[in-house]
C-alpha positions in Angstrom: 23.6 12.2 -16.5 26.8 10.3 -17.1 30.5 10.6 -17.7 31.9 10.5 -21.2 35.5 10.3 -22.5 36.0 12.6 -25.5 39.0 12.1 -27.7 40.7 15.1 -29.3 43.8 14.2 -31.2 46.2 12.3 -28.9 44.4 13.5 -25.7 41.2 12.3 -23.9 39.0 14.7 -21.9 36.3 13.8 -19.3 32.9 15.3 -19.8 29.7 15.4 -17.8 26.8 14.8 -20.2 23.0 14.6 -19.9 20.2 13.3 -22.1 17.1 15.4 -22.9 14.1 15.3 -25.2 13.8 17.8 -28.1 10.6 17.7 -30.2 10.1 14.0 -29.5 13.7 13.0 -30.0 16.4 12.0 -27.5 19.4 14.2 -27.6 22.6 14.8 -25.5 24.4 17.9 -24.4 27.7 18.5 -22.6 27.2 20.2 -19.2 30.9 20.7 -18.5 34.3 19.4 -19.5 36.2 18.4 -16.3 39.6 18.3 -17.9 42.2 16.0 -19.4 41.6 12.4 -18.2 45.3 11.6 -17.6 45.8 14.7 -15.5 42.7 14.1 -13.4 43.8 10.5 -12.7 47.5 11.5 -11.9 46.5 14.3 -9.6 43.9 12.2 -7.7 41.2 14.7 -8.5 39.0 12.1 -10.2 39.1 9.8 -7.1 38.3 12.7 -4.9 35.3 13.7 -7.1 33.9 10.2 -7.1 34.4 9.8 -3.3 32.5 13.1 -2.8 29.7 11.9 -5.0 29.6 8.6 -3.3 28.8 10.3 0.0 25.7 11.8 -1.7 24.9 8.4 -3.4 25.1 6.4 -0.2 21.7 4.9 -0.8 22.7 3.5 -4.1 25.9 2.0 -2.7 24.0 0.4 0.1 21.5 -1.2 -2.2 24.4 -2.4 -4.4 26.3 -3.8 -1.5 23.2 -5.6 -0.2 22.5 -7.0 -3.7 26.0 -8.3 -3.8 25.7 -9.9 -0.3 28.2 -7.6 1.3 26.1 -6.4 4.2 25.1 -8.2 7.4 21.3 -8.7 7.4 19.9 -8.3 10.9 16.2 -9.2 10.2 13.6 -9.1 7.4 10.0 -7.9 7.8 7.1 -8.0 5.3 5.4 -4.6 5.0 3.3 -4.6 1.9 0.1 -6.2 3.1 0.1 -4.7 6.6 0.4 -1.2 5.1 -2.4 -1.7 2.5 -4.9 -3.4 4.8 -4.1 -1.1 7.7 -5.3 1.8 5.6 -8.4 0.0 4.4 -9.1 -1.1 8.0 -9.3 2.6 8.9 -11.1 3.8 5.8 -13.9 1.1 5.9 -14.6 2.3 9.5 -13.5 -1.0 11.1 -11.0 0.6 13.5 -13.2 3.5 14.5 -16.2 1.1 15.2 -14.0 -1.2 17.4 -12.4 1.7 19.2 -15.9 3.2 20.0 -17.2 -0.1 21.4 -14.0 -0.9 23.3 -14.1 2.6 25.0 -16.7 1.1 27.3 -14.5 -1.7 28.4 -11.3 -1.8 30.3 -9.0 -4.4 28.7 -5.4 -4.3 29.7 -4.2 -5.0 26.1 -5.0 -3.5 22.7 -8.0 -5.6 21.6 -8.4 -3.8 18.3 -4.8 -4.7 17.4 -5.4 -8.4 18.3 -8.5 -8.4 16.0 -6.6 -6.7 13.1 -3.8 -9.2 13.5 -6.2 -12.1 13.2 -8.0 -10.5 10.2 -4.7 -9.9 8.4 -3.7 -13.5 9.0 -7.0 -14.7 7.5 -6.2 -12.7 4.3 -2.7 -13.9 3.9 -2.4 -17.3 5.4 -5.6 -18.5 7.1 -5.5 -21.1 9.9 -5.8 -21.1 13.7 -5.3 -18.2 16.1 -2.3 -20.1 17.5 -0.8 -20.1 13.9 -1.4 -16.4 13.7 0.6 -15.8 16.9 3.6 -17.5 15.4 3.1 -16.0 11.9 3.2 -12.4 13.1 6.9 -12.3 13.7 7.6 -12.1 10.0 5.5 -9.0 9.6 5.7 -5.3 10.6 2.3 -4.8 12.2 1.9 -1.7 14.3 0.9 -2.5 17.9 1.0 -6.3 17.5 4.5 -7.0 18.6 3.7 -7.5 22.3 0.4 -9.4 21.8 0.3 -12.8 23.4 -1.8 -15.8 22.4 -4.2 -15.7 25.4 -4.9 -12.1 24.6 -5.9 -13.1 21.0 -8.3 -15.7 22.5 -9.8 -13.1 24.8 -10.3 -10.7 21.8 -12.2 -13.5 19.9 -14.3 -14.2 23.0 -15.3 -10.5 23.2 -16.4 -10.5 19.5 -18.6 -13.5 20.1 -19.9 -12.3 23.5 -23.7 -12.5 23.8 -25.5 -9.2 24.1 -27.7 -8.4 27.1 -31.3 -9.6 27.1 -32.7 -6.2 26.2 -30.6 -6.2 23.0 -31.9 -9.6 21.8 -34.5 -9.8 19.1 -37.3 -12.1 20.1 -39.5 -13.8 17.5 -40.1 -17.1 15.8 -37.4 -18.8 13.9 -34.4 -17.2 15.6 -31.4 -19.4 15.1 -28.8 -17.8 17.3 -28.3 -15.0 19.8 -27.2 -11.4 19.0 -23.5 -10.8 19.9 -20.9 -8.0 19.9 -20.1 -8.9 16.3 -23.7 -7.9 15.4 -23.2 -4.4 16.8 -20.0 -4.1 14.7 -21.8 -5.1 11.5 -24.6 -2.7 12.2 -22.2 0.2 12.8 -20.2 -0.6 9.7 -23.4 -0.7 7.7 -24.3 2.7 9.1 -20.9 4.0 8.2 -21.3 2.8 4.6 -24.9 4.0 4.4 -23.6 7.6 4.7 -21.5 6.9 1.6 -23.7 4.7 -0.5 -27.3 4.4 -1.4 -29.7 2.2 0.6 -29.9 -1.5 -0.1 -32.2 -2.5 -3.0 -30.9 -6.0 -3.6 -29.2 -8.5 -1.3 -27.7 -11.9 -2.1 -27.6 -14.8 0.5 -25.5 -17.9 0.5 -24.2 -20.4 3.1 -21.4 -22.8 3.7 -20.5 -25.4 6.3 -17.3 -25.5 8.5 -16.4 -28.6 10.4 -14.5 -28.7 13.7 -11.4 -30.5 14.8 -13.0 -30.8 18.3 -16.5 -30.8 19.8 -17.4 -27.4 18.3 -18.5 -25.4 21.3 -21.6 -25.8 23.5 -24.3 -25.4 20.8 -22.7 -24.7 17.4 -21.1 -28.1 16.7 -23.7 -30.5 15.4 -23.8 -33.3 12.8 -25.6 -32.3 9.6 -25.4 -32.2 5.9 -21.7 -31.5 5.2 -20.8 -29.5 2.1 -17.2 -30.6 2.8 -18.2 -34.3 2.6 -17.2 -34.8 6.3 -20.3 -36.2 7.9 -18.2 -37.8 10.6 -17.2 -34.3 12.0 -19.3 -31.8 13.9 -19.9 -28.7 12.0 -21.5 -25.2 12.0 -23.3 -23.3 9.2 -22.1 -19.8 8.2 -24.3 -17.6 6.1 -23.1 -14.4 4.3 -25.3 -11.6 3.1 -23.9 -9.4 0.4 -25.4 -6.3 -1.4 -25.8 -6.0 -5.1 -22.2 -5.1 -5.7 -20.9 -8.1 -3.6 -20.1 -5.9 -0.6 -20.4 -8.0 2.6 -23.2 -6.8 4.9 -23.3 -9.4 7.7 -22.7 -13.0 8.5 -24.9 -15.4 10.5 -23.8 -18.6 12.4 -26.0 -21.5 13.3 -25.7 -25.1 14.6 -24.4 -27.6 12.1 -27.8 -29.4 11.8 -29.6 -26.3 10.4 -30.8 -26.8 6.8 -30.7 -24.1 4.2 -34.5 -23.9 3.9 -34.7 -23.0 7.6 -32.2 -20.2 7.4 -33.6 -17.7 4.8 -36.6 -16.4 6.7 -34.6 -15.7 10.0 -32.0 -13.9 7.9 -34.7 -11.7 6.2 -36.3 -10.9 9.5 -33.0 -10.0 11.1 -32.1 -7.8 8.1 -35.3 -5.8 8.6 -34.7 -5.3 12.3 -30.9 -4.8 12.4 -30.5 -2.5 9.5 -33.9 -0.8 9.4 -34.4 -1.8 5.7 -37.9 -1.0 4.6 -37.8 -2.4 1.0 -35.4 -4.9 -0.6 -35.3 -7.8 -3.0 -33.9 -11.0 -1.7 -32.1 -13.2 -4.3 -31.2 -16.7 -3.3 -30.5 -20.1 -4.9 -32.9 -23.0 -5.1 -31.5 -24.7 -2.0 -33.3 -22.0 0.1 -36.8 -22.8 -1.1 -39.5 -24.7 0.7 -43.3 -24.2 0.8 -43.2 -22.6 4.2 -40.4 -20.2 3.1 -42.4 -19.0 0.1 -45.5 -18.5 2.2 -43.5 -16.4 4.7 -41.9 -14.4 1.9 -45.3 -13.7 0.3 -46.6 -12.4 3.6 -43.7 -9.8 3.6 -44.7 -8.6 0.1 -47.2 -6.1 1.6 -44.3 -4.5 3.5 -42.3 -3.9 0.3 -40.1 -7.0 0.4 -39.8 -9.1 -2.8 -37.7 -12.1 -3.8 -36.2 -13.9 -6.8 -35.5 -17.5 -6.0 -34.2 -20.4 -8.0 -36.5 -23.4 -8.4 -35.6 -27.0 -8.3 -37.0 -28.0 -11.7 -36.7 -31.7 -11.3 -38.3 -31.9 -7.8 -41.0 -29.2 -8.2 -44.0 -30.7 -9.9 -45.5 -27.4 -10.8 -42.3 -26.2 -12.5 -41.7 -29.5 -14.2 -45.2 -30.2 -15.5 -46.7 -26.7 -16.1 -44.0 -24.1 -16.3 -41.6 -26.0 -18.5 -44.5 -27.3 -20.6 -45.6 -23.7 -21.5 -45.5 -23.1 -25.2 -45.4 -19.4 -25.3 -42.5 -17.8 -27.2 -39.2 -16.7 -25.6 -37.9 -13.1 -25.8 -34.3 -12.8 -26.7 -32.3 -10.7 -24.2 -28.8 -11.4 -25.5 -28.0 -12.8 -29.0 -25.4 -15.4 -29.6 -21.9 -14.1 -28.9 -19.8 -12.6 -31.7 -16.8 -12.2 -29.4 -15.7 -13.6 -26.1 -16.4 -10.4 -24.2 -20.0 -10.3 -25.2 -22.6 -11.3 -22.6 -23.7 -14.9 -22.6 -26.8 -15.6 -24.9 -30.0 -15.4 -23.0 -33.7 -15.8 -23.8 -36.6 -15.6 -21.3 -40.3 -15.9 -20.9 -42.8 -15.3 -18.1 -45.2 -18.1 -17.1 -48.1 -17.5 -14.7 -49.6 -20.4 -12.7 -52.6 -18.9 -11.0 -51.2 -16.0 -9.0 -47.6 -17.3 -9.0 -45.0 -15.8 -11.3 -42.3 -17.8 -12.9 -39.5 -16.8 -15.3 -38.0 -19.5 -17.6 -34.4 -18.7 -18.8 -32.4 -20.5 -21.4 -28.7 -20.1 -22.4 -28.3 -21.7 -25.9 -24.6 -22.2 -25.3 -25.3 -24.2 -22.1 -28.0 -26.2 -24.0 -25.3 -27.5 -26.3 -22.8 -28.0 -23.5 -25.3 -30.0 -21.4 -26.4 -32.1 -24.4 -22.8 -33.0 -25.2 -22.0 -33.9 -21.6 -25.0 -36.1 -21.4 -24.3 -37.8 -24.7 -20.7 -38.5 -23.5 -22.0 -40.0 -20.2 -24.5 -42.2 -22.0 -21.9 -43.4 -24.5 -19.5 -44.3 -21.7 -22.4 -45.9 -19.9 -23.0 -48.2 -22.9 -19.3 -49.2 -22.8 -19.5 -50.0 -19.1 -22.6 -52.1 -19.5 -20.9 -54.3 -22.0 -18.3 -55.1 -19.4 -20.7 -55.6 -16.5 -23.1 -53.4 -14.6 -22.4 -54.0 -10.9 -19.9 -51.2 -10.7 -22.4 -48.6 -11.9 -24.7 -48.6 -9.0 -22.6 -46.2 -6.8 -22.0 -43.7 -9.6 -24.7 -40.9 -9.4 -23.9 -39.6 -12.9 -24.6 -43.1 -14.3 -27.4 -44.0 -12.1 -29.6 -41.2 -13.3 -29.9 -42.8 -16.7 -30.3 -46.5 -15.6 -33.2 -48.8 -14.9 -33.5 -52.4 -13.8 -34.7 -54.9 -16.4 -34.9 -58.6 -16.3 -33.0 -60.4 -13.6 -31.8 -57.3 -11.8 -29.7 -56.1 -14.7 -29.2 -52.5 -15.5 -30.1 -51.0 -18.9 -30.2 -47.4 -20.2 -33.5 -45.7 -19.5 -34.2 -43.8 -22.7 -37.2 -42.1 -21.1 -34.9 -40.6 -18.4 -32.4 -39.5 -21.1 -35.2 -37.7 -23.0 -36.5 -36.2 -19.8 -33.1 -34.8 -18.9 -32.9 -33.0 -22.3 -35.8 -30.7 -21.1 -33.4 -29.1 -18.6 -30.5 -28.4 -20.9 -29.2 -24.9 -20.4 -32.5 -24.0 -18.6 -33.3 -22.6 -15.2 -36.6 -21.5 -13.6 -37.1 -18.6 -11.2 -40.0 -17.9 -8.8 -40.5 -14.2 -8.1 -43.1 -11.7 -6.7 -41.1 -8.7 -7.8 -42.4 -6.0 -10.2 -39.2 -6.2 -12.2 -39.5 -6.8 -15.9 -39.0 -10.4 -17.0 -35.5 -9.8 -18.5 -34.4 -7.9 -15.4 -35.5 -10.8 -13.1 -33.2 -13.1 -15.1 -30.3 -10.6 -15.2 -30.5 -10.0 -11.5 -30.4 -13.7 -10.8 -27.4 -14.1 -13.0 -25.7 -11.6 -10.8 -26.2 -14.0 -8.0 -24.1 -16.5 -9.9 -21.3 -13.9 -10.1 -21.7 -13.2 -6.4 -21.6 -17.0 -5.7 -18.5 -17.3 -7.8 -17.0 -14.5 -5.7 -18.3 -16.2 -2.5 -16.8 -19.6 -3.5 -13.4 -17.9 -4.3 -13.5 -16.4 -0.8 -14.7 -19.5 0.9 -11.2 -20.2 2.2 -11.5 -17.0 4.2 -14.6 -18.4 5.9 -13.2 -21.9 6.2 -10.9 -20.9 9.0 -9.8 -24.4 9.9 -8.5 -25.8 12.1 -10.9 -24.5 14.8 -9.9 -25.7 18.2 -12.0 -23.3 20.3 -14.2 -25.0 22.8 -16.6 -22.1 23.6 -19.3 -20.7 21.3 -18.1 -17.1 22.0 -14.5 -17.7 20.7 -15.8 -19.7 17.8 -18.1 -16.9 16.7 -15.3 -14.4 17.1 -12.9 -16.6 15.1 -15.3 -16.9 12.2 -16.3 -13.2 12.4 -12.6 -12.2 11.8 -12.9 -14.1 8.5 -15.9 -12.0 7.6 -14.0 -8.8 8.3 -11.2 -10.1 6.1 -13.9 -10.5 3.4 -14.8 -6.8 3.9 -11.2 -5.7 3.3 -10.7 -8.0 0.3 -13.8 -6.6 -1.4 -12.7 -3.0 -0.7 -9.3 -3.5 -2.3 -10.7 -5.4 -5.3 -13.4 -2.8 -5.8 -10.8 0.0 -5.8 -8.6 -1.8 -8.3 -11.6 -2.5 -10.6 -12.6 1.2 -10.4 -9.1 2.0 -11.8 -9.6 -0.5 -14.6 -7.4 -3.3 -13.2 -8.6 -6.9 -13.4 -6.0 -8.8 -11.3 -6.1 -12.3 -9.9 -6.5 -12.0 -6.1 -3.7 -14.5 -5.6 -1.3 -12.4 -7.7 -2.1 -9.3 -5.7 -1.4 -11.0 -2.4 1.8 -12.6 -3.7 3.2 -9.3 -5.0 2.3 -7.5 -1.7 4.1 -10.3 0.2 7.3 -9.5 -1.7 7.4 -5.9 -0.4 9.8 -6.2 2.5 12.0 -4.2 4.8 15.5 -5.6 5.3 17.5 -4.3 8.3 21.2 -4.1 7.5 24.3 -2.8 9.2 27.2 -0.9 7.6 30.0 1.0 9.4 28.2 0.7 12.7 25.0 2.3 11.3 21.7 0.5 10.7 19.5 1.0 7.7 16.1 -0.3 6.4 16.2 -1.2 2.8 12.8 -1.6 1.0 12.5 -4.2 -1.8 11.2 -3.1 -5.2 7.5 -3.1 -6.0 6.8 -5.9 -8.4 3.9 -6.4 -10.9 0.5 -5.5 -9.2 2.0 -4.2 -5.9 2.3 -0.6 -7.1 -1.3 -0.6 -8.4 -2.4 -1.9 -5.0 -0.6 0.9 -3.2 -2.2 3.5 -5.5 -5.7 2.0 -5.1 -5.4 2.0 -1.3 -4.0 5.6 -1.3 -0.9 4.5 0.6 2.5 6.2 0.0 5.3 3.8 -0.9 7.9 3.9 1.9 11.3 5.2 1.0 13.8 2.8 -0.5 16.4 3.5 2.2 15.9 4.7 5.8 18.6 5.2 8.4 17.7 4.1 11.9 18.5 6.2 14.8 
């Protein structure tokens, strides 16, 4: 509705008009004529009318005054992310599980709130627990206002506290003790198990995290650093996800643990902890060793199967027999006709005695690998003309070089030809009963999960880690795992609604949802900022009602 001045001869009249739709067209109608404009102005009736309406439109006037900088701002709090992730914290069962376990203990502070604070900090900012204590003042987090830093440390220590001896799982290959965090993972899995079907496929991946200090009593060790920091002590963190990418559990080991030693202990723990009778383990080539395969084959009789990547260049059987097989490929996906089509894929099964392999080829990657290699070789030729000493330290170059004559490098054409065998190709080893094409497609899902895992790696890389005890380190890292649970939950709900948003955009838009506390005529109000871009969709996906635009404080 709006006011309109209507001229009639020499006079002007003030009308109240509204817009409405009539058979798909916008029309206007006069609700009432208030009178002659000059008489309304002279008598003061117009001013009285507007003043009366202003009392009813106080919220609009407040927002306008704030936008114009006419109100004193007392403080600002960010509310978007706390509201969304608080709801998901409850709906995923995290809060209920923690409350149940904490009921047996007598802490003098809200441990669950300290853990939620740390998890929320991992999602939005990451960093140390000390940083989280300073960070919280800018956010409206229920129950976290009075928390002190030493209480956050105690909450981390509780999460990483070792369970009693009778709760430990004995057996060969155990890499770490069972802790409170294991109980939490098992109870969260039981909560989800009531809602979802049992596990059929799990994906496993690892990363390393280096320390700023010694890294606890046993976790901090020197080892192969995926962060290229061999000078620092580190720990290994493994994450297990189900077929949809939903986090199941995380494991933590000393930093000198190799990937090939981690898969079997994880499999054995999955069986015991989650009472899984049958599942297919999918892992990349870094997890394979002869001993690992023998142990996995022993589990086949119990219903466990695997799909594992093979190191084609290092595995003689794969290199000399599997890739040399001359049987025809079966086309799973043709060449793309549009960008949204699945990547082209052809597969074939190769048997070597009782061992089953699947060879997979992506013709797009064949071309891309060939062009990359040709570019490297061409650049290599140019470098050789200028001198060859600088080439020794370059791994990309060194692969195609050989020494000839008086210790001079030349291009090894045999190595160039050998590399062409691996273009766009990967080899899988499996004992599953899945069809050949399904084996390849399930392994490709591992790549999608790995991509997701890498994009979430900043959640697990919770540096700087200053803790000196294994318990607090385990709790610190486990909060990052819980952050991963909440992230997956929100992303899954957004995808179910047909939204494909960048995670960074979602967080940025939620961070912009704020409450501003202002004062006018000795009254205090909370003004909520507008929801921008993806924020509204995130509120809908989480099932959270948007707070009112204006609230008067008592």
